Each structure stands twice: as C-alpha cells, then as structure tokens.
N, C-alpha and C positions, 0 to 999 in steps of 0.2 A: 836393035839397041845399040848406041853407040858407046862402046867402052873406052873411057876417055880419063887417065890416071891425074893423080897431083901429088909431085912429088916434093912434097915439104911437109915438116912435121907440123904437127897438130897445134903446137902455140902460133906458127906463122898464120895457119888457116884461121884462129881465132882472131888475130890480130889485124889480117885484112877485113874480115866478118864485122871487126868493132868499130868497123869506120861509117858503116850507116847508121844512120841515129834515128831515135824517134823523134818527136817534135810536136810539144803540145804550147797551143795557146789559151789562154782566159782570158776572158772580158766581159763587163754587163752590157747589154743590150737598153736601149730606152725604156722598156717596160722594168728593168730592172729585172731581169732575169740573166743568169749565168749562162755564157757558150763558152763552149769548149772546141776547140778543133785538136785533130791530132791526124799528124803527116808521117809520112817518114821518107827523111831524104835521099837521092840520088845514090845509088851504089858506084862504089868508083868501078874503074875496068877489069882488076884482079877479082872484088867480090861480085860481080857479074858472072866472069868468068867461071865461077865456083858455083851460081846459081845456075847457071844452062848446063854444068855438067853431070848438076842432080836434079836436073829437069822441074827447078822448082822456080817460081816468079819473082821477078827482082822486086817487088814492093811487097813483105808480110800481109800487110790487107789496104783495102783503100780508103783514102781517106774520111773518117768519123767524125761528124756534126753532133754536139751532145748540148742540148737548152732544156735548163732546168731551173724553176723557180727559188726564189729564194722563202723559207718557214721561218 
C-alpha cells in the first residue's frame, strides 16, 4: 500500500474537489420524449492527485442517459 499524505487544510481539499462539476443537459427528441444526459467534468490535476491518493476513480460515475415520455 502506498502511504502518501496531503499536507493542507480540509477547506483547501474541499476547494480543490469542488472544481469538478456534474453537468446535466436536457432536451426533447422527435417523439416528444425528454432526454437527460449527465456527465462529470474532467478533474483538475490537484483533484486527480487526491483521487489517486485515495485510490478513487477520477469520475464518480459514468455517463448516464435517461429517456422519459411525457404524461
């Protein structure tokens, strides 16, 4: 196991991690179905370094596509 430390305050870690955003795009297709697409933005280098130290994936989830009909 690789023991690497992060030598900064918790508020700094939160600030770095808050740069990664969840993007939601919503539209309607030709069948009048609502299509929603959710994606994570790419993490900055300092956020990616924190993910690596914690052995987490750089993207919390993969791209999600939701299609619903109007009622």
